[in-house]
N, C-alpha and C positions, 0 to 999 in steps of 0.2 A: 504451467497451469493454464488450461484453456478457459478464459473468462466467458466464453460463449456457452460453456456448459453451465447448466443451472447449478449453482453452488449451494450446498447445504450449509446451515449455520448452527450456532449453539449458544446456550446462555447459562449463567450461574445464578445462585440464589443467595439471599442473606436477609438482613433485617429490614431497616427502613427503606422504602422505595416509593417513587411516584411513577406515573405512566398511564398507559391506556391499553386495554386489550381490544379496543374497537377495530373494525376493519379500516383499511386505508380509504379515505373518502375521495370523491371526485374532485377535480381541480377547481370547480366553481366555488368551493368552500375554502380555498387556500387562504392562509394568513401570513403576512409578512413577519419575518423575525423582528424582534424589538429593536435591534441595532444592526448596522452593517457588520457582518463577521470580519474580524481582523485576523492577522496572522496568515501564514502560508502553509500549504501542503503541495509542493510544486512537482512531486513525482511519486512513483510507487511507494517508496519507503519514507516519504515525507521530505527527506533530504538525501544528498549524495552518499552519506554514510550509512543509509538504511536504518536509521535509529527508530523510525516509526513514532517519533516524539516531536512535540512542538511546545514552545514556551508560552502557552496560552491556557485559559480556563475553559473547561467544557461547560455546557449548559447545565443549570441547576435542575431542569426538568427535561425529559426526553419526549415531549409531545410533538405530533406532526404539525409542521408549519405549512409547507407547500410541497407539491409534486410537479415535476416539469411535464409540459405537453410534448416535448421532444423525446422521441424514443432513445433509450440508451440502456445497455447492460454493462458498460465499461466504467472502470474506476475513474472518477473525476480528479482533476487537480485544481488548486485554488490559489489565487494571488490577487491582492488589491481589491477585494470585494467582488471578484468575478470567478465564476466556476467554469472550467473548460472541460468539455467532454466530447465524445464522438457517437455517431449513430451507425457505425459500421455493422452491416448485416445484409444478407442477400436481398432482403425485401425493402431496404432503404437506400438512400443515395450516397452513403459513405461520406458524411460531412463531419467537419470539425465545428463545434457549436460553443458559443459563449453565453452564459446566463448570469443575470444579476443574482448574487449570492443571498441578498436579503429577501427578495420576493419571487425569484425564479423566472422573471421575464427574459425573453431571448434578446441578446444584444447584437449578435451577428451569427451568420452561418456561411461556411465556405464549403462548397461541394468538391469532394476529391474523387468521387466515383470509385470507391474502393470497398472491399469487404474483408472479413477475416480478422486475424489477430492484429492488434494495433496498440500503441502506447503513446502517451502524451507527457511532455514535460514543459514547464515554463521557466525560461531563463531570461532575465531582464525584460526587454520588451518583445520577446519572441515566444510564441507558442509553437513548439516543435512536435510534429506528429510522425511516428514511424509506422509503416505498414508494408506488407509484401516486401518488395525490394526498393522502397522509396523512403526518403526522409524529406519532410517539407517544413519550411520555416514560415510561419504566419505572423503578421503584425498583431500583437496581442490586443491592441485597442480596436482595430478595425476588421481583423480577419483577412486582410489583403495578403495574398501569397507573395512572399519576398524572394524565396529561393526554393529549389528542389534539387536533391542529389540522390544518386543511386547508392544502394547498400548491398551487402551480402544477404540480406533478408532478416526477417523478424519472426521467430517461431513462437515466442511467448511475449505477452504484453509487458511483462516486468523488465524485459531486457533492454530498456532504454533508460539511461541514467544521466544526470547532469551535474556538473560541478559549477556552482554559481560563481565562485570566486574568479575562475578563469574563463567562464563563458563557454565551457566545453561540453558537448553532448557525446555520450558513448553509446554505441549500439553493439550488443553481444549477439552471437549467432553460432551456428554449427561450424562456421569457418574461423571464428576468432573474435576479436574486438576491433572496432573502428572508432576513430575520434574525429569530430567535426566542430567547427566554430559555429556557435549558435547565431551570431549576428549575420553571417553571410553564407553559411553552409560549407565553407572551405574545409576540405579534408586535411586534418593535421597529421594523422598517422594510421597505420593498420598493422596488426600483428596476428599471426596464427600460432603463437607460442602455446596458448591455451585454447582448446577447441571444444565444441559441443557444450557451450554454456547452457545451463538449464535454470539458473537462479540469477537474480539481479546482482551485478558487481557492486562493490562499495567503493566510494571515492573519499579519501581522507589524507590530509597532510601531503599532497603532492604525489600520492600513489593510488593505483587502481587495484583492488583486491578482487580477483575473479576465481570462481570455482568451476572446474571443468576437467577435460582430459588433456594430459600432457604425455605424449608418447604412449598413449593407451592406458595410463594410470590416473585414477581420480586424484586431483591435486588442488591445493590453494596456491595461487600465484600472485605475486606482487609485481606490478608494472609501473614504470614511470609515467605519470600523467603528461609530462612534457613531450616525450617522444615514443612511448610504448615499449621501451626496452625493459627486459626482465631484470628485476632486482633480486628476487629469490623465489624458490618454489618449495612447497612442503607437501609430500605425498599424504593422502588421506586413506582411511580404511575403505570408504565408500563415498560416492557422490551424495551430498545431502538430499534427503528425501523431499524436503519442502522448504525449510527455512533458508533465507538468503543470508550471506555473511554480513555481519554488523561491525563497523569500525568504531572503536571506543578508545578512551584514554588508556585503558588497561591493556589493549591489544585488539586483535581481530578475532571475533567470536564466530565460530562455524559449528554446524551440526555434523558430527562425524560418527557414523555407526550408532545413531540414537543417543549420542552424548554431546553435550555442549563443551567445546574445547576452545581455549584461548591461545592464540599464536602471537609471538612477539612481532610488533609492527616493523621493526628494523631488520630482524634476521629471519623471521619465519619460524623460529624455534617453537616447539609445542611447550607452552608455559605450564598450563594446568588444565584439569578437567573439573568443571563446575557442577553439572547436573547430568545424571544418567537416567534414561527412561527405560521402561520395561520392554520386553520382546514385542515386536510389531507396533511399538509406540514411538513415533518420531516427532520432534518439535515441528509445529506447523509454522509459527511466526515467532521471531525473537525481536523484542524492542529494548532500547537502552535509554535510560534517563538518570542523570545524577547519581551514578554508582550503583544502579539497580537494573537488573535484566528482568524483563517480563516475558514469560514464555507460555505459549498455548500449545496444547497437544490433544490427542484423542482422549487422554485420561484427565484433562482439566487444564487449569492455569496455575502458574506459580511465579512468585517474585523472589529473586535471590540476589545476594550481594555479588557484584560483578568481579570482585577481587577474591573473595573467600568461598563463594558458593553457598554461604549460610542462608537458609530459608527465612524469608520475611513474612510471607503469607502464602496460602495455598487454597485453591478451590478445586474440589474433586468432581465437579460436574463436567462431563465430557464436552469438549469443544470439537465440533464436527468439521470445521474447515478453517482456512487461514484468514488472517486479517486481525490487526490490533492497532489501536492508536492511543498515545499517551500524552496527557496534558499536564499542567502543573499540579492539579489535584485529582485528576480522573484518568482511569484506564477504561477504554471502550472496546468491546469486541462482540461478535455475533455468537450466540449459543442457544441451547435448547434445554430448559429446566422444567421437567414435567410437574414438579411440585408447585411451581409458581405460575407457569403458563402452559397448561396441558395441551399437547398436540399443536403448539405454536412455535414458530421460529421467532427469535427476538434479536434486537440490538440492545445490549446491556452495558451499564456504566457502573464502575466500582471505584471506591476510594483508593487512590494510588498507594497510600502508606499502609492501610489496614486490610484492603481487600473487601471491605464491607460494601454491600450493594447500595448504590445511590438511586438508580431508577432503571426501568427497562421499558422497551417499546415492543409490542408483539405484532407480528404480521397476521394475516388471515390464517385460518386453520386448515385450508385446503392442502392436499398432499404436495402440490408443486409450488407452494408459496415459499420461496427461498430468496435470501439475499444473493445477488449475482456479482457483486464486487465488494472488496473490503471497505469498511467504513473509513471515513476521512474526518478528522477533527480540526476545526479552527475555533477562534474565540467565540463562545456562545452558541455553537452549532455543530451538528454531526450530519454528514451527507453520506448517502448510500444508494445503491440501486437494487431493485427487486423485480422478479419476473411477474409479479401480480400487478405491477403498475407500469412495467415496460419503460420506466423512466427513472429520473433522479428524485429522491426525497430528502427533505431537510427537516431535522429534528431540533427543537430548541425550547426556550422558556416561553411558551405560548399556552393559552388555555387548552384544556383537554377537550377532545372532540368526542362525540358519541356518548358512550356510557359504559 
């Protein structure tokens, strides 16, 4: 998915909610979040397993706290109260940027003179940025460039994944998968067993689960995290249209021909089919938390038991693009619900167990006002980017602006 393309979003509806339909204000009226956001969201799928889940609470209200002055349309990552993002664009200087998560003030900026697709992960005290055919390791506290290594390229921003336990950074590409040490950039291994990766690999329990092409056939492949050797492969009916594989206790969940399928982690055997979607309807994002899968698609959002597929709740308002984040009580994703926010794109929060709406925040009503990267959740705050601010926005439990 090209994050520089203006992404459409979507929202669902329900009962009690709070929030604001006002326009995003200028930065001179910014408000600090009440507390320094804790918790981490260190990569595209929150963690190496692509669960899109974090063990923290979402904000009780989704009002705008601050917007950054630094340009960005790329998904941020967060660790230790700092937000890391990039301003890669032909009209900017291609920098990695660190912001204070509580008030948005800039902490450091390192110019990389790059543009185009890029992805960022935080591993220990390294902020690692992949772009073009480069992988750069920065000191996460100062932005100092520690190392730089060549790669086979990065076609999609999601294709950089980190395993925090071993300090390994994985980069997927048309050519295969490469593994590097985050601390010093040393290349650990490379494999072309699975090629043309288009979705983020998942890392779990010493294995890398990647979806791509094996001898011309769409396949799910398990690789050893230690040396990249193949453990097993399982042919798929088609390459997943959108959703990245998710590694869970029950197995590896993939989208295969518009159906959520669970594969055995040890053998790759196809264990069960959980949810099937209609013709031309594919899962956009799949999240996993405590035995429940949360799935968004063009037809809406659904929560199902990850072992049986039994439905726990469903919202039938269409979700127009990818992105979801799950906290201990809250599920947040972007959507569009005309009955609650006519002609407006929103970031909306729902109760994790019931699907009941908690709050929503609406963007401006202009045609091009869209969220441009998936939302990110940490304790007490939601971060996202939107093309009508050309920067990063923080939502939290602060007074409502405007009216």
